[in-house]
C-alpha positions as CSV (number, residue, x, y, z in Angstrom):
1,M,80.5,60.0,-113.6
2,L,82.7,62.0,-115.9
3,R,81.4,59.7,-118.7
4,S,78.4,60.7,-118.2
5,L,79.0,64.7,-117.4
6,T,81.1,64.4,-121.5
7,G,78.9,62.1,-122.9
8,L,75.3,63.4,-122.6
9,P,76.4,66.5,-123.6
10,T,78.4,65.6,-127.4
11,L,75.3,63.1,-128.1
12,L,73.2,66.1,-127.9
13,I,75.9,68.1,-130.0
14,A,74.8,65.2,-132.5
15,L,71.3,64.9,-132.3
16,T,71.5,68.4,-133.0
17,V,73.9,68.5,-136.3
18,E,71.3,65.8,-137.5
19,F,68.0,68.0,-136.7
20,I,69.3,70.8,-138.6
21,L,70.7,68.7,-141.8
22,T,66.9,67.2,-141.7
23,A,65.5,70.6,-141.9
24,T,67.9,71.5,-144.6
25,L,66.7,68.4,-146.9
26,V,62.9,69.3,-146.0
27,Y,63.2,73.0,-146.3
28,S,65.8,73.4,-149.2
29,E,64.8,77.0,-149.1
30,L,66.4,77.8,-146.1
31,A,69.5,77.2,-146.9
32,V,71.2,75.2,-149.2
33,V,74.6,72.7,-148.0
34,P,76.5,71.4,-150.5
35,D,76.1,67.6,-150.5
36,A,80.6,67.0,-149.9
37,I,79.5,69.5,-146.4
38,W,76.4,67.7,-145.8
39,L,77.8,64.2,-146.0
40,G,80.9,65.5,-143.9
41,A,78.7,67.1,-141.1
42,H,76.7,63.8,-141.5
43,T,79.6,61.7,-140.8
44,L,80.7,63.9,-137.6
45,A,77.6,63.8,-136.1
46,S,77.4,60.0,-136.5
47,M,80.9,59.8,-134.9
48,L,80.1,61.9,-132.0
49,A,76.9,60.0,-130.8
50,A,78.3,56.6,-131.6
51,I,81.7,58.4,-129.3
52,A,79.1,59.5,-126.8
53,L,76.8,56.2,-126.2
54,A,79.9,54.1,-126.1
55,S,81.4,56.1,-123.3
56,M,77.9,56.0,-121.3
57,L,77.8,52.2,-122.1
58,F,81.3,51.6,-120.4
59,K,80.5,50.1,-117.2
60,L,76.6,47.8,-118.9
61,I,78.7,46.7,-122.1
62,P,82.4,45.6,-120.6
63,G,84.7,44.8,-123.8
64,K,86.6,46.5,-126.3
65,R,85.6,50.0,-127.6
66,I,86.1,50.1,-130.6
67,P,83.6,47.4,-131.9
68,L,81.0,48.6,-129.9
69,I,81.8,51.8,-131.2
70,A,81.4,50.9,-135.2
71,L,78.5,49.6,-134.4
72,F,76.6,52.7,-132.9
73,F,78.1,54.7,-136.0
74,L,76.8,52.3,-139.1
75,I,73.4,53.0,-136.9
76,G,73.5,56.1,-137.1
77,F,75.1,56.9,-140.4
78,F,72.9,54.0,-142.4
79,I,70.0,54.8,-140.5
80,P,70.3,58.9,-141.0
81,F,68.1,61.9,-139.4
82,I,65.0,60.8,-137.2
83,G,65.6,57.2,-137.3
84,A,69.6,57.6,-136.2
85,A,68.0,60.3,-133.5
86,G,65.4,57.5,-132.2
87,T,68.2,55.3,-131.8
88,W,69.8,56.9,-130.0
89,L,67.5,58.4,-127.7
90,S,66.5,55.0,-127.0
91,L,69.9,53.5,-126.5
92,T,70.7,56.3,-123.9
93,F,67.2,56.2,-122.1
94,G,68.2,52.4,-121.8
95,A,71.3,53.1,-120.3
96,L,70.3,55.6,-117.7
97,I,67.9,53.3,-116.5
98,A,70.0,50.2,-116.3
99,R,72.7,52.0,-114.6
100,N,70.7,53.2,-112.0
101,K,69.6,49.3,-111.3
102,H,73.0,48.7,-111.7
103,Q,74.6,50.4,-108.8
104,V,76.4,47.5,-107.1
105,N,78.9,45.3,-108.8
106,E,77.9,41.5,-107.6
107,Y,80.8,39.3,-106.7
108,W,81.2,35.5,-105.4
109,Q,80.9,35.3,-101.7
110,F,83.3,32.6,-100.4
111,T,82.9,30.8,-97.1
112,D,85.4,29.4,-95.1
113,N,85.0,25.8,-95.2
114,A,83.3,24.2,-92.0
115,D,86.0,22.7,-89.3
116,L,86.1,19.0,-89.2
117,P,86.2,16.8,-86.1
118,F,89.6,15.3,-85.3
119,A,88.2,12.5,-84.3
120,A,85.0,10.2,-84.8
121,P,81.8,11.1,-82.3
122,I,81.5,8.8,-80.0
123,D,79.9,5.3,-80.3
124,R,80.0,5.4,-84.1
125,P,82.2,2.3,-85.1
126,L,85.5,3.7,-86.9
127,P,85.9,1.3,-90.3
128,K,88.3,-0.8,-90.4
129,L,91.2,-0.4,-93.3
130,D,91.5,-3.4,-95.6
131,S,94.8,-2.7,-97.4
132,R,95.3,-6.3,-98.7
133,G,95.4,-6.1,-102.1
134,F,92.6,-6.9,-104.9
135,I,93.9,-11.0,-105.2
136,E,94.5,-11.1,-101.9
137,Q,91.6,-10.8,-100.6
138,L,89.3,-12.7,-103.4
139,A,91.5,-15.7,-101.7
140,F,90.6,-15.1,-98.2
141,D,87.5,-12.4,-97.8
142,T,84.6,-14.6,-97.1
143,E,82.2,-11.6,-97.8
144,T,81.0,-12.8,-101.7
145,D,78.7,-9.9,-101.5
146,K,81.0,-7.1,-101.5
147,L,83.5,-9.3,-103.2
148,Y,81.3,-9.7,-106.3
149,N,80.4,-5.9,-106.2
150,K,84.4,-5.2,-106.6
151,V,85.0,-8.2,-109.8
152,A,81.9,-6.3,-111.3
153,A,83.7,-2.9,-110.6
154,S,86.6,-4.0,-112.0
155,K,85.2,-3.2,-115.6
156,N,86.1,0.5,-115.5
157,I,89.9,-0.2,-114.7
158,R,92.2,-0.6,-117.9
159,N,93.2,-4.4,-118.9
160,T,96.3,-4.5,-118.1
161,E,95.1,-3.9,-114.4
162,S,92.1,-5.6,-114.3
163,G,93.3,-8.6,-116.3
164,P,95.1,-10.9,-113.5
165,V,92.3,-9.8,-111.3
166,L,89.6,-11.1,-113.3
167,K,91.7,-14.2,-114.4
168,S,92.2,-14.5,-110.6
169,A,88.2,-14.5,-109.5
170,V,87.5,-16.8,-112.5
171,G,89.0,-19.6,-110.0
172,H,87.2,-18.4,-107.1
173,S,84.5,-20.7,-105.4
174,N,81.4,-18.5,-105.8
175,E,79.7,-19.7,-108.8
176,R,78.3,-15.9,-109.3
177,I,81.7,-14.7,-109.3
178,R,83.5,-16.9,-111.5
179,L,80.6,-16.4,-113.8
180,V,80.9,-12.9,-113.6
181,A,84.7,-12.9,-114.0
182,Y,84.9,-14.7,-116.9
183,Q,81.8,-12.6,-119.1
184,M,83.9,-10.1,-118.1
185,L,87.1,-11.8,-119.3
186,D,85.8,-12.8,-123.0
187,K,83.9,-9.2,-123.0
188,K,87.3,-7.7,-123.2
189,V,88.9,-10.0,-125.4
190,N,86.0,-9.3,-127.6
191,Q,86.1,-5.5,-127.7
192,L,90.2,-5.9,-128.1
193,N,90.1,-7.6,-130.9
194,R,87.5,-5.9,-132.9
195,E,89.4,-2.9,-132.4
196,I,92.4,-4.6,-133.6
197,Q,90.2,-5.5,-137.0
198,R,89.4,-1.7,-137.0
199,L,92.8,0.2,-136.6
200,E,94.2,-3.2,-139.6
201,G,91.6,-1.3,-141.6
202,E,92.7,2.3,-141.3
203,A,96.3,1.3,-141.5
204,E,95.6,-0.4,-144.5
205,R,94.8,3.3,-146.2
206,A,97.4,5.8,-143.9
207,S,100.3,7.1,-144.6
208,G,104.1,8.4,-142.9
209,T,103.0,9.3,-139.4
210,G,99.4,8.5,-139.5
211,K,100.1,4.8,-140.5
212,A,103.0,4.6,-137.5
213,G,100.5,6.0,-134.7
214,L,98.3,3.1,-135.8
215,H,100.3,0.3,-136.4
216,L,101.5,1.6,-132.6
217,Q,97.9,1.7,-131.2
218,I,97.4,-2.2,-132.7
219,A,100.3,-3.2,-130.7
220,N,99.4,-1.6,-127.9
221,N,95.8,-3.7,-128.4
222,Y,98.1,-6.9,-128.3
223,W,99.6,-6.0,-125.5
224,E,96.6,-5.3,-123.3
225,L,95.9,-8.7,-125.0
226,L,98.6,-10.7,-123.4
227,T,97.7,-9.7,-119.8
228,L,94.5,-11.4,-120.3
229,E,95.8,-14.3,-121.9
230,D,99.5,-14.8,-120.8
231,D,98.8,-17.7,-119.3
232,E,98.3,-19.5,-122.1
233,P,101.3,-20.5,-124.2
234,V,100.5,-20.3,-127.7
235,A,98.5,-17.8,-127.4
236,R,101.5,-15.7,-125.6
237,E,104.2,-16.9,-128.2
238,E,101.2,-15.5,-131.0
239,L,100.3,-12.8,-129.5
240,L,103.9,-11.2,-128.7
241,A,105.0,-12.0,-132.3
242,K,102.4,-10.1,-133.9
243,A,102.7,-7.0,-131.3
244,S,106.5,-6.7,-132.4
245,T,105.6,-7.2,-135.7
246,H,103.3,-3.6,-135.4
247,V,106.2,-2.2,-133.4
248,Q,108.6,-2.6,-135.7
249,T,106.3,-1.4,-138.6
250,A,105.7,1.8,-136.5
251,L,109.4,2.1,-135.8
252,E,110.1,2.1,-139.9
253,F,107.2,4.8,-140.9
254,E,108.5,7.0,-137.3
255,P,112.3,5.8,-136.0
256,S,112.3,9.0,-133.5
257,N,108.9,7.2,-131.9
258,A,109.6,6.9,-127.7
259,N,106.7,4.9,-127.2
260,A,107.1,2.8,-129.9
261,H,110.8,1.6,-128.3
262,F,109.4,1.6,-125.0
263,I,106.6,-1.2,-126.3
264,T,109.5,-3.0,-127.7
265,G,111.4,-2.6,-124.4
266,Q,108.2,-4.2,-122.7
267,L,107.9,-6.8,-125.2
268,C,111.8,-8.3,-125.3
269,I,111.6,-8.3,-121.4
270,K,108.7,-10.8,-122.4
271,Q,110.3,-12.7,-124.4
272,S,113.3,-12.8,-122.2
273,N,115.8,-10.7,-124.5
274,P,117.0,-7.8,-121.6
275,E,120.0,-6.2,-123.6
276,Q,117.4,-5.6,-126.4
277,A,115.3,-4.2,-123.6
278,I,117.8,-2.4,-121.5
279,E,118.8,-0.5,-125.4
280,S,115.2,0.0,-126.2
281,F,114.6,2.2,-123.0
282,E,117.5,3.8,-122.5
283,T,116.6,5.0,-126.8
284,S,113.3,6.2,-125.4
285,M,114.5,8.2,-122.2
286,Q,116.7,9.6,-125.3
287,L,113.3,10.9,-127.1
288,G,111.7,12.0,-123.9
289,M,110.3,9.7,-121.8
290,P,110.4,10.0,-118.3
291,G,112.6,8.4,-116.6
292,E,110.5,7.4,-113.6
293,K,108.4,5.3,-116.2
294,A,111.4,3.4,-118.0
295,L,113.7,3.2,-115.4
296,P,111.9,0.3,-113.2
297,Y,111.9,-2.0,-116.1
298,I,115.8,-0.9,-117.1
299,A,115.9,-2.6,-113.6
300,E,114.0,-5.4,-114.4
301,A,115.9,-6.2,-117.5
302,A,119.0,-5.9,-115.8
303,F,117.9,-8.5,-113.0
304,L,117.3,-10.6,-115.4
305,Q,121.1,-10.0,-116.9
306,R,122.5,-10.7,-113.2
307,N,123.5,-7.7,-113.5
308,F,123.4,-6.6,-110.2
309,K,126.0,-3.8,-110.7
310,K,123.9,-1.6,-113.3
311,L,120.4,-3.0,-111.0
312,R,121.5,-1.0,-108.4
313,A,122.6,2.0,-110.2
314,V,119.4,2.2,-111.7
315,V,117.2,2.1,-108.4
316,N,119.3,4.7,-107.4
317,E,118.7,7.1,-110.2
318,I,114.6,6.5,-110.0
319,S,113.0,9.8,-108.1
320,P,113.0,9.5,-104.3
321,A,109.0,9.7,-104.5
322,F,108.5,7.1,-106.8
323,R,110.5,5.5,-104.6
324,A,108.7,5.8,-101.9
325,Y,105.4,3.4,-102.8
326,P,105.4,-0.3,-103.0
327,P,106.6,-2.4,-104.5
328,M,109.1,-0.3,-105.6
329,S,109.6,0.7,-102.3
330,K,110.8,-3.0,-101.3
331,V,113.3,-3.5,-104.1
332,V,115.2,0.1,-103.0
333,E,114.9,-1.2,-99.4
334,Y,116.8,-4.5,-100.7
335,W,119.4,-3.0,-104.0
336,A,120.0,0.8,-102.9
């Protein structure tokens, strides 16, 4: 309300000044005004009108005032006389009409969530939770349609997690399940090989840390291929060697890359080199790798070393929240 009381009179004053200046140009015999005074009066009137309009439009156009004042000033200054007056009056009229129609601010209205029953309705059968793992279901479940849908849906799971499931499904007694599992495995392998070829081409043209990142991506893809072809001895050794080569290349360009040291540790476990694995995992933790991710692998490497004292110490360092979930909970139950 206060802005309206001060804005309208200010705007009227500016309009009056502009009409007077217009009259001095049209009827030059009435008064001769020097150019500097005339231009100064026009500038002052344009500024007053801009401030008045910005104050009246404060609620309708929220945000920074200075850009809005600058816009109105430029309109009034470069469209002088009747054009400026018509612009100011039209903006004022529109603002007043809009303000009268916008009396109440609209806000989101939140409602409480509906209370849910604590028990299932009478006569509704309760579904039985199947807590078995996917591979266990493939081995013992007889509902082939459900198993087929689950195997088909595993295409959206990461290769490192879906690989063992698909390899288990390849040996299923149902031909339909075997076929879809084989097709999905073959598709995943082909996709990874194409991605490796693309990344190798980019790595040849890259340099510095960018080259290190590309070699690390290639090593990751070889690691995923390893999860899909781990049961083939020849392919296993070849994939381990290629992954190790690319990780070492990445470390040459970026020695402080925590992910490269972490992958090195994983490869060393696969290559039955637990001493080097522990060293790589500990280096990755020093470079920023979270302990929740690296410590379980260090415990596995300590077990391969038969260093049970270190194994027990490492397990006790793992976060209690992480230790509460299987399979880590079973390991902690035995060793902690």
